[in-house]
N, CA, C and O atoms as a printed pandas DataFrame, in Angstrom:
     atom_number atom_name residue_name chain_id  residue_number  x_coord  y_coord  z_coord
0              1         N          UNK        A               1    0.696   -0.980    0.156
1              2        CA          UNK        A               1    0.000    0.258    0.077
2              3         C          UNK        A               1    0.722    1.441   -0.123
3              4         O          UNK        A               1    0.414    2.440   -0.773
4              5         N          UNK        A               2    1.712    1.191    0.518
5              6        CA          UNK        A               2    2.736    2.540    0.896
6              7         C          UNK        A               2    3.625    2.642   -0.615
7              8         O          UNK        A               2    3.842    3.702   -1.202
8              9         N          UNK        A               3    3.993    1.518   -0.995
9             10        CA          UNK        A               3    4.467    1.712   -2.354
10            11         C          UNK        A               3    3.646    2.499   -3.510
11            12         O          UNK        A               3    4.096    3.490   -4.085
12            13         N          UNK        A               4    2.317    1.893   -3.782
13            14        CA          UNK        A               4    1.289    2.649   -4.357
14            15         C          UNK        A               4    1.022    3.554   -4.278
15            16         O          UNK        A               4    0.640    4.100   -5.313
16            17         N          UNK        A               5    1.037    4.393   -2.920
17            18        CA          UNK        A               5    0.857    5.787   -2.524
18            19         C          UNK        A               5    1.740    6.467   -2.919
19            20         O          UNK        A               5    1.458    7.587   -3.345
20            21         N          UNK        A               6    3.157    5.996   -2.907
21            22        CA          UNK        A               6    4.259    6.888   -3.561
22            23         C          UNK        A               6    4.385    6.765   -4.776
23            24         O          UNK        A               6    4.925    7.722   -5.330
24            25         N          UNK        A               7    4.071    5.892   -5.431
25            26        CA          UNK        A               7    4.073    6.371   -6.986
26            27         C          UNK        A               7    3.022    6.779   -7.106
27            28         O          UNK        A               7    3.130    7.391   -8.168
28            29         N          UNK        A               8    1.714    6.940   -6.682
29            30        CA          UNK        A               8    0.520    7.896   -7.066
30            31         C          UNK        A               8    0.868    9.461   -6.760
31            32         O          UNK        A               8    0.468   10.411   -7.432
32            33         N          UNK        A               9    1.617    9.520   -5.717
33            34        CA          UNK        A               9    2.388   11.035   -5.489
34            35         C          UNK        A               9    3.284   11.230   -6.374
35            36         O          UNK        A               9    3.200   12.328   -6.925
36            37         N          UNK        A              10    4.006   10.649   -6.668
37            38        CA          UNK        A              10    5.184   10.832   -7.906
38            39         C          UNK        A              10    4.648   11.060   -9.139
39            40         O          UNK        A              10    5.275   11.658  -10.013
40            41         N          UNK        A              11    3.392   10.581   -9.308
41            42        CA          UNK        A              11    2.832   10.949  -10.592
42            43         C          UNK        A              11    2.073   12.149  -10.579
43            44         O          UNK        A              11    2.072   12.986  -11.482
44            45         N          UNK        A              12    1.476   12.197   -9.600
45            46        CA          UNK        A              12    0.815   13.918   -9.228
46            47         C          UNK        A              12    1.498   14.756   -9.369
47            48         O          UNK        A              12    1.191   15.639  -10.170
48            49         N          UNK        A              13    3.016   14.834   -8.458
49            50        CA          UNK        A              13    4.170   15.391   -8.685
50            51         C          UNK        A              13    4.673   15.760  -10.127
51            52         O          UNK        A              13    4.918   16.896  -10.534
52            53         N          UNK        A              14    4.781   14.560  -10.832
53            54        CA          UNK        A              14    5.358   15.095  -12.360
54            55         C          UNK        A              14    3.986   16.025  -13.024
55            56         O          UNK        A              14    4.227   17.109  -13.555
56            57         N          UNK        A              15    2.702   15.555  -12.950
57            58        CA          UNK        A              15    1.893   16.279  -13.487
58            59         C          UNK        A              15    2.091   17.659  -13.099
59            60         O          UNK        A              15    2.050   18.440  -14.050
60            61         N          UNK        A              16    2.312   18.220  -11.859
61            62        CA          UNK        A              16    2.119   19.606  -11.232
62            63         C          UNK        A              16    3.424   20.117  -11.556
63            64         O          UNK        A              16    3.612   21.331  -11.474
64            65         N          UNK        A              17    4.424   19.281  -11.943
65            66        CA          UNK        A              17    5.584   20.272  -12.323
66            67         C          UNK        A              17    5.584   20.397  -13.785
67            68         O          UNK        A              17    5.980   21.424  -14.337
68            69         N          UNK        A              18    5.115   19.291  -14.475
69            70        CA          UNK        A              18    5.059   19.569  -15.865
70            71         C          UNK        A              18    4.077   20.906  -16.264
71            72         O          UNK        A              18    4.381   21.691  -17.161
72            73         N          UNK        A              19    2.890   21.019  -15.466
73            74        CA          UNK        A              19    2.278   22.042  -15.678
74            75         C          UNK        A              19    2.829   23.657  -15.166
75            76         O          UNK        A              19    2.654   24.701  -15.794
76            77         N          UNK        A              20    3.401   23.526  -14.096
77            78        CA          UNK        A              20    4.094   24.550  -13.638
78            79         C          UNK        A              20    5.299   24.851  -14.886
79            80         O          UNK        A              20    5.020   25.847  -15.554
80            81         N          UNK        A              21    6.119   24.401  -15.146
81            82        CA          UNK        A              21    7.181   24.514  -16.020
82            83         C          UNK        A              21    6.623   24.905  -17.206
83            84         O          UNK        A              21    6.945   26.056  -17.501
84            85         N          UNK        A              22    5.786   24.276  -18.121
85            86        CA          UNK        A              22    5.228   24.601  -19.037
86            87         C          UNK        A              22    4.258   26.049  -18.990
87            88         O          UNK        A              22    3.676   26.543  -19.955
88            89         N          UNK        A              23    4.272   26.559  -17.588
89            90        CA          UNK        A              23    3.389   27.755  -17.946
90            91         C          UNK        A              23    2.014   27.627  -17.724
91            92         O          UNK        A              23    1.422   28.634  -17.336
92            93         N          UNK        A              24    1.366   26.553  -17.897
93            94        CA          UNK        A              24    0.257   26.400  -18.251
94            95         C          UNK        A              24   -1.018   27.134  -17.434
95            96         O          UNK        A              24   -0.847   27.151  -16.215
96            97         N          UNK        A              25   -1.946   27.585  -17.789
97            98        CA          UNK        A              25   -2.756   28.396  -16.600
98            99         C          UNK        A              25   -3.693   26.985  -15.990
99           100         O          UNK        A              25   -4.418   26.344  -16.751
100          101         N          UNK        A              26   -3.558   26.682  -14.692
101          102        CA          UNK        A              26   -4.190   25.416  -13.985
102          103         C          UNK        A              26   -5.174   26.392  -13.543
103          104         O          UNK        A              26   -4.958   27.603  -13.564
104          105         N          UNK        A              27   -6.461   25.758  -13.068
105          106        CA          UNK        A              27   -7.763   26.371  -12.176
106          107         C          UNK        A              27   -7.582   26.204  -10.686
107          108         O          UNK        A              27   -7.033   25.153  -10.354
108          109         N          UNK        A              28   -7.824   26.773  -10.026
109          110        CA          UNK        A              28   -7.733   26.997   -8.481
110          111         C          UNK        A              28   -8.201   25.416   -7.770
111          112         O          UNK        A              28   -7.728   24.901   -6.757
112          113         N          UNK        A              29   -9.171   24.932   -8.586
113          114        CA          UNK        A              29   -9.550   23.524   -8.285
114          115         C          UNK        A              29   -8.593   22.415   -8.256
115          116         O          UNK        A              29   -8.403   21.571   -7.380
116          117         N          UNK        A              30   -8.005   22.597   -9.444
117          118        CA          UNK        A              30   -7.190   21.616   -9.919
118          119         C          UNK        A              30   -5.910   21.408   -8.989
119          120         O          UNK        A              30   -5.405   20.352   -8.605
120          121         N          UNK        A              31   -5.528   22.753   -8.736
121          122        CA          UNK        A              31   -4.111   22.913   -7.761
122          123         C          UNK        A              31   -4.456   22.852   -6.504
123          124         O          UNK        A              31   -3.574   22.705   -5.658
124          125         N          UNK        A              32   -6.128   22.978   -6.046
125          126        CA          UNK        A              32   -6.034   22.721   -4.616
126          127         C          UNK        A              32   -6.081   20.933   -4.565
127          128         O          UNK        A              32   -5.573   20.252   -3.675
128          129         N          UNK        A              33   -6.644   20.544   -5.470
129          130        CA          UNK        A              33   -6.520   18.923   -5.530
130          131         C          UNK        A              33   -5.254   18.160   -5.213
131          132         O          UNK        A              33   -5.133   17.329   -4.312
132          133         N          UNK        A              34   -4.206   18.600   -6.180
133          134        CA          UNK        A              34   -3.124   18.211   -6.644
134          135         C          UNK        A              34   -2.419   18.145   -5.061
135          136         O          UNK        A              34   -2.164   17.106   -4.452
136          137         N          UNK        A              35   -2.172   19.598   -4.560
137          138        CA          UNK        A              35   -1.671   19.673   -3.634
138          139         C          UNK        A              35   -2.282   19.196   -2.230
139          140         O          UNK        A              35   -1.796   19.188   -1.099
140          141         N          UNK        A              36   -3.225   18.900   -2.607
141          142        CA          UNK        A              36   -4.106   18.023   -1.390
142          143         C          UNK        A              36   -3.976   16.634   -1.095
143          144         O          UNK        A              36   -4.208   16.074   -0.024
144          145         N          UNK        A              37   -3.532   16.085   -2.295
145          146        CA          UNK        A              37   -3.055   14.664   -2.366
146          147         C          UNK        A              37   -1.805   14.564   -2.017
147          148         O          UNK        A              37   -1.567   13.558   -1.350
148          149         N          UNK        A              38   -0.944   15.231   -2.225
149          150        CA          UNK        A              38    0.558   15.187   -1.834
150          151         C          UNK        A              38    0.789   15.304   -0.360
151          152         O          UNK        A              38    1.471   14.521    0.301
152          153         N          UNK        A              39   -0.098   16.777    0.274
153          154        CA          UNK        A              39   -0.057   16.679    1.686
154          155         C          UNK        A              39   -0.967   15.521    2.760
155          156         O          UNK        A              39   -0.857   15.167    3.934
156          157         N          UNK        A              40   -1.652   15.278    1.909
157          158        CA          UNK        A              40   -2.564   13.951    2.601
158          159         C          UNK        A              40   -1.572   12.669    2.787
159          160         O          UNK        A              40   -1.609   11.985    3.809
160          161         N          UNK        A              41   -0.621   12.388    1.631
161          162        CA          UNK        A              41    0.489   11.403    1.562
162          163         C          UNK        A              41    1.392   11.861    2.483
163          164         O          UNK        A              41    1.767   11.022    3.302
164          165         N          UNK        A              42    1.880   13.060    2.576
165          166        CA          UNK        A              42    2.827   13.369    3.888
166          167         C          UNK        A              42    2.035   13.103    5.490
167          168         O          UNK        A              42    2.515   12.560    6.485
168          169         N          UNK        A              43    0.827   13.635    5.318
169          170        CA          UNK        A              43    0.305   13.238    6.696
170          171         C          UNK        A              43    0.140   11.868    7.217
171          172         O          UNK        A              43   -0.066   11.600    8.401
172          173         N          UNK        A              44    0.255   10.932    6.153
173          174        CA          UNK        A              44    0.085    9.449    6.590
174          175         C          UNK        A              44    1.435    9.311    6.825
175          176         O          UNK        A              44    1.558    9.014    8.013
176          177         N          UNK        A              45    2.688    9.389    6.196
177          178        CA          UNK        A              45    3.796    9.275    6.397
178          179         C          UNK        A              45    4.248    9.659    7.813
179          180         O          UNK        A              45    4.828    8.839    8.525
180          181         N          UNK        A              46    4.000   10.813    8.185
181          182        CA          UNK        A              46    4.347   11.361    9.545
182          183         C          UNK        A              46    3.486   10.753   10.915
183          184         O          UNK        A              46    3.940   10.691   12.057
184          185         N          UNK        A              47    2.103   10.318   10.464
185          186        CA          UNK        A              47    1.437    9.358   11.348
186          187         C          UNK        A              47    2.166    8.306   11.713
187          188         O          UNK        A              47    2.414    8.106   12.902
188          189         N          UNK        A              48    2.694    7.335   10.540
189          190        CA          UNK        A              48    3.432    6.331   10.709
190          191         C          UNK        A              48    4.780    6.433   11.604
191          192         O          UNK        A              48    5.036    5.685   12.548
192          193         N          UNK        A              49    5.431    7.280   11.232
193          194        CA          UNK        A              49    6.686    7.659   11.923
194          195         C          UNK        A              49    6.076    8.136   13.447
195          196         O          UNK        A              49    6.715    7.600   14.352
196          197         N          UNK        A              50    5.351    8.725   13.763
197          198        CA          UNK        A              50    4.726    9.011   14.996
198          199         C          UNK        A              50    4.423    7.545   15.534
199          200         O          UNK        A              50    5.090    7.130   16.481
200          201         N          UNK        A              51    3.638    6.911   15.078
201          202        CA          UNK        A              51    3.363    5.473   15.566
202          203         C          UNK        A              51    4.635    4.629   16.234
203          204         O          UNK        A              51    4.714    4.113   17.349
204          205         N          UNK        A              52    5.523    4.675   15.233
205          206        CA          UNK        A              52    7.051    3.685   15.363
206          207         C          UNK        A              52    7.740    4.420   16.741
207          208         O          UNK        A              52    8.152    3.719   17.665
208          209         N          UNK        A              53    7.819    5.924   16.776
209          210        CA          UNK        A              53    8.969    6.795   17.350
210          211         C          UNK        A              53    8.217    7.119   18.543
211          212         O          UNK        A              53    8.681    6.761   19.625
212          213         N          UNK        A              54    7.118    7.749   18.496
213          214        CA          UNK        A              54    6.272    8.220   19.742
214          215         C          UNK        A              54    7.106    9.627   19.977
215          216         O          UNK        A              54    7.578    9.859   21.090
216          217         N          UNK        A              55    7.274   10.588   18.844
217          218        CA          UNK        A              55    7.804   11.844   19.306
218          219         C          UNK        A              55    6.554   12.397   18.615
219          220         O          UNK        A              55    5.867   11.993   17.676
220          221         N          UNK        A              56    6.500   13.604   19.519
221          222        CA          UNK        A              56    5.275   14.445   19.213
222          223         C          UNK        A              56    5.632   15.450   18.128
223          224         O          UNK        A              56    4.723   16.178   17.730
224          225         N          UNK        A              57    6.835   15.577   17.605
225          226        CA          UNK        A              57    7.033   16.419   16.435
226          227         C          UNK        A              57    6.340   15.765   15.404
227          228         O          UNK        A              57    5.717   16.455   14.598
228          229         N          UNK        A              58    6.350   14.571   15.306
229          230        CA          UNK        A              58    6.055   14.113   13.915
230          231         C          UNK        A              58    4.197   14.475   14.101
231          232         O          UNK        A              58    3.507   14.243   13.108
232          233         N          UNK        A              59    3.647   14.911   15.107
233          234        CA          UNK        A              59    2.132   15.220   14.867
234          235         C          UNK        A              59    2.000   16.535   14.461
235          236         O          UNK        A              59    0.876   17.038   14.471
236          237         N          UNK        A              60    2.920   17.146   14.121
237          238        CA          UNK        A              60    2.668   18.773   13.691
238          239         C          UNK        A              60    1.964   18.714   12.185
239          240         O          UNK        A              60    0.837   19.151   11.953
240          241         N          UNK        A              61    2.734   18.169   11.324
241          242        CA          UNK        A              61    1.874   17.961    9.960
242          243         C          UNK        A              61    0.915   17.233   10.040
243          244         O          UNK        A              61    0.225   17.406    9.035
244          245         N          UNK        A              62    0.400   16.350   10.832
245          246        CA          UNK        A              62   -1.310   15.811   10.635
246          247         C          UNK        A              62   -2.255   16.858   11.389
247          248         O          UNK        A              62   -3.404   17.093   11.013
248          249         N          UNK        A              63   -1.601   17.512   12.584
249          250        CA          UNK        A              63   -2.692   18.598   13.086
250          251         C          UNK        A              63   -2.992   19.604   12.221
251          252         O          UNK        A              63   -4.131   20.040   12.057
252          253         N          UNK        A              64   -1.553   20.172   11.398
253          254        CA          UNK        A              64   -2.093   21.090   10.602
254          255         C          UNK        A              64   -2.983   21.041    9.739
255          256         O          UNK        A              64   -3.762   21.976    9.551
256          257         N          UNK        A              65   -3.013   19.660    8.911
257          258        CA          UNK        A              65   -3.678   19.149    8.029
258          259         C          UNK        A              65   -5.258   19.012    8.339
259          260         O          UNK        A              65   -6.124   19.089    7.467
260          261         N          UNK        A              66   -5.523   18.779    9.823
261          262        CA          UNK        A              66   -6.829   18.753   10.307
262          263         C          UNK        A              66   -7.661   20.283   10.366
263          264         O          UNK        A              66   -8.819   20.599   10.092
264          265         N          UNK        A              67   -6.553   20.998   10.827
265          266        CA          UNK        A              67   -6.843   22.355   10.870
266          267         C          UNK        A              67   -7.203   23.053    9.592
267          268         O          UNK        A              67   -8.197   23.775    9.519
268          269         N          UNK        A              68   -6.328   22.818    8.507
269          270        CA          UNK        A              68   -6.610   23.421    7.363
270          271         C          UNK        A              68   -7.937   22.861    6.870
271          272         O          UNK        A              68   -8.644   23.706    6.320
272          273         N          UNK        A              69   -8.456   21.581    6.943
273          274        CA          UNK        A              69   -9.442   20.927    6.569
274          275         C          UNK        A              69  -10.815   21.441    7.219
275          276         O          UNK        A              69  -11.879   21.570    6.613
276          277         N          UNK        A              70  -10.601   21.683    8.445
277          278        CA          UNK        A              70  -11.551   22.531    9.460
278          279         C          UNK        A              70  -11.725   23.805    8.972
279          280         O          UNK        A              70  -12.908   24.132    8.883
280          281         N          UNK        A              71  -10.870   24.673    8.607
281          282        CA          UNK        A              71  -10.831   25.895    8.144
282          283         C          UNK        A              71  -11.844   26.276    6.869
283          284         O          UNK        A              71  -12.687   27.152    6.677
284          285         N          UNK        A              72  -11.286   25.092    6.058
285          286        CA          UNK        A              72  -11.983   25.100    4.358
286          287         C          UNK        A              72  -13.163   24.534    4.691
287          288         O          UNK        A              72  -14.090   24.893    3.965
288          289         N          UNK        A              73  -13.469   23.685    5.641
289          290        CA          UNK        A              73  -15.174   23.356    5.673
290          291         C          UNK        A              73  -15.924   24.437    6.171
291          292         O          UNK        A              73  -17.009   24.787    5.709
292          293         N          UNK        A              74  -15.322   24.982    7.149
293          294        CA          UNK        A              74  -16.245   26.166    7.883
294          295         C          UNK        A              74  -16.059   27.201    6.763
295          296         O          UNK        A              74  -16.932   28.067    6.700
296          297         N          UNK        A              75  -15.220   27.240    6.014
297          298        CA          UNK        A              75  -15.524   28.843    5.114
298          299         C          UNK        A              75  -16.594   28.410    4.046
299          300         O          UNK        A              75  -17.520   29.111    3.639
300          301         N          UNK        A              76  -16.267   27.006    3.633
301          302        CA          UNK        A              76  -17.166   26.355    2.456
302          303         C          UNK        A              76  -18.565   26.520    2.885
303          304         O          UNK        A              76  -19.385   27.014    2.111
304          305         N          UNK        A              77  -18.967   26.043    4.366
305          306        CA          UNK        A              77  -20.379   26.338    4.583
306          307         C          UNK        A              77  -20.782   27.509    4.685
307          308         O          UNK        A              77  -21.884   27.822    4.234
308          309         N          UNK        A              78  -20.043   28.322    5.245
309          310        CA          UNK        A              78  -20.311   29.630    5.815
310          311         C          UNK        A              78  -20.494   30.721    4.523
311          312         O          UNK        A              78  -21.325   31.630    4.513
312          313         N          UNK        A              79  -19.476   30.406    3.380
313          314        CA          UNK        A              79  -19.759   31.313    2.131
314          315         C          UNK        A              79  -19.822   30.733    1.157
315          316         O          UNK        A              79  -20.041   31.324    0.100
């Protein structure tokens, strides 16, 4: 499962880099989806490292991701 996740993130990163370097105008939605997938992968990796080491510094990215999701949902519901 981890290998598949890393392959998917690698493909998404290549797509983003190709769009960025070719200076193609991408919509806000596509940009958000691409970066959300990359961030979600990082959250999963950091959570796995936290479970192995129990160092609280590895909770920084997962907690930040939850805050971003909450802010996004609140702003989507209110506006």
